[in-house]
N, C-alpha and C positions, 0 to 999 in steps of 0.2 A: 672175083678177085681173090685168089687163093691165099690163105695165110695173111689176110689183110691186116691183122692185129700186129704183125711183126713190123710192118712199115709205119702204121699209124701211131702205135704206142711209143715208138722210138723217135717220133717226129716232135720238134719243138712246137709245132702248130697244135698238136693234141693238148699239150700242157697249157698253151695260151687259151685255147677255146674253153677249157674247163677250169681256168684259174680262179673262178669265183667259188669253187668248192674248196673252202679253206679249213684251217685248223680249228676254227670256232665251230664249224658244222660238225667236223669229225669228233671234237671233244664232247659236244652235246649228245651225239648218238652213242659214243662209248660210255658216257656217264649213265645213260638210260639202260644200256645193256648190262653193265656191271652191277647196277642196282638190282636188276632182275636176276642175274646169274649168281651173284654173291660168290665169286671164286676165291679160294684161299690165297693169301699173299704168296707170291713166288710160283704161282701156277705156270706151267709151260704152255705157251700159246703159239699157234701157227697162223700167220696172216698170208692167205693164198692169193696171188695176183695183187701184191701189196702196193704196186706203183712206187711212188717216192717215199712211201712209208708213213703217211700222216696218221693213219689209224694205229699202225704198229707203235709209233712214238707215243701216242696217247695211252695205249695199253701198258707200255713199259713204264711210263711215268706214274702209273697206279700201283707199281710194285710187283710186276710180273716179268717172267723171263720170256721174251718174245722173239720169234724168228719170222722174218718176212721173205717170201719167194716171189719172183716175177720173171717173166720171159724177156722183159725189156732191159737190155744192158744199160742204157742211158739212165733209166729210172733207178736201177739198183746202184749205179755209181753215185747218184745224188743221195739216195737213202743211206749209203754207207758213211756219209759225212756225220751221221747221227749215231753211229754204232757205239755201243758201250758193253760192259760186262753182261748186261741183261737185255741187249738189243742187237740182233744179228741179221744180216741180209745176204741172200744168195740169188744168183741167176739160175732159174730152174723152170722147167716146163711142168705144169700141174698134171699132165698126163703120165709123167714118169714117176716111179716110186721115189719117195723121200724117206725121212727117218721113220722107222716102223715102230708102232706101239710106244710112242715117245711123248705125245702131247696130251694135255688135259683138255684143251680147247682148240678148235680150229675155226677160223673166220674167213668168209669170202664176201667182201663188201662191194656195193656199188655196181651191181650187174657185171661182175668180173668172171662170168661163166657164160656158157651157151655160144661160144665163138666158133665151134668146130663144125665141120661139114657132115659128120655122121653121128648117129646115136651111140655107136660103139666108142668113139673118142670121148664123148661126154661121160659114158659109163666108166671109161678108163680113169678119167679125172676123179669121179666119185669114189672109185676103188682106191686110188692113191690117198685121197683125203681120209677115207675110213681106215685104211691101213696105218696112217700116221697117228691115229688116236689110240690111246689106251682103252681097254674095256671100260665102259661107262663114261667115256669122254663125250664132250659136247661139240656139235657143229652148229654154227650160225651162218646161214647163207642168205644174203640180201640181194633180191632180184626185182626186176620190174614186174608189175602186175599185168600180164598179157591178156587178162580177161576184162580189164577196164577199157571201155571204148575210147576214153580220152587219152589213154597212154598209147594206144595202137593206131589212133587216127592219122591218116595221111596229112602232111603239113609241109609248107615251105617257109624258109626263114633266111634272112640275110643280116649279118651284123659286122661291124667294123671294130677291130681291136688292135691298138698299137701299130697302125699302118698295114694291117692285114684284114682283108675282106673275106668273110666266110659265107658261102652260099650252101644251104643245107636243104636237102629233099628227104623227108622221112616218109616211108611207106611200108606196107607189108607185102612180101613176096613169098608166096607159098607158106611154109611153116617158119619163116624167118622175118624178123623186123629189121629193116635196113635204114641207114642214113648214108646218103651219097653227099660227100663234102667236097666242094670245089674251093680251093684256097687261092686268092689273088694277093701276092705279096707286093705292095706298092714300092717297097724299098729295093727289091731285086728285079722287079718286073716279071717274076715267074708266076705261072699258073700251074697248080698241082691238084691232083685228084686223089682223094682217099675215100674210104668207106668204113662203116661199122655194120656189123651183121651179127645178130644174136637170135638164137632159137626162141620161138614164142612158147616156152615151156609154161605149163599151168601147174597148179598144186598137185594134181594127180600124177603128172609126169614125174615130178620130183619124188612123190611118195613111192612110186614104183622103182625108180632108180635107187633111191635110198634103201628100200627094203632088200633089194638084191645084194647090198653090201652090209646088211646088218644094222642099218641106221633107221631108227623109229622116230617120227616127228612127234614132239611133245606139245609145242605151241606154234601158232602162226600169227604174226603181227602184220599190220597193214601200212605202217609208216614209222618214221624215225622217233616218234613219241611213244611207240609201242602200243598204239591203239589196236583193238581187235581187227582182224582181217575181214574185209567185205569185198567179194570178188568183183562187184560192179562199180565200186567207188574208191577203193584203196589205191594209192599210187604205187605202193611197194608190196612185195611178197617176201616177208622175212620169216625164215624157217628156223626153228630151234629143234635139233634132232639129237638123239642120244645113241651111242654105239652100244649094241647089245653086249651083255656080259657072257653070252654063250660062246 
């Protein structure tokens, strides 16, 4: 299913399925990150694939100038309800150039990467992120840990939420991790099919893609409490990289 993310992320069913990921969770992770990064007040920050802006709102509330970009028009329309002098949102494809040498920090949260069909497209996205940062700027990329067997294990699940039944099949297909999602809406009687598909990138994959764009990994964390990364046990792969001054 080509460009699956355009249909799925613009669907109200996507937001329903992941509605448990709330502002409290976002606030906890942001607090942990900012304690570690110690950014000066008023830092310019870019939230890439920001969705409805829950992380961007948290960053802005801490005294920073935050810009969120996302390909989903419906998500950005919701996010724009929270815009202010220090919080801005735009519909934008992360593969396309954005503001050059502008941001002090860039963030990519919640496995909002790895969607594309080719390594070239992923490299294009990394290039855009690197170009958006000033020299010495920091990128934090939060990804699933594809080396943890519990994360990549095949599984099936069904759940009912607000009159909608989700049937989910998770499996690995080649170098991608997929979720095939069948939606049964009892209100409308419709049955719809969606999917999620992300590349099973490992630490070394990111290290190579980053180095090509002058990004050097400084720290690697394994969860939202910023515990050290363990490739066999950590649920997340959270990378902190710095743009070269060269």
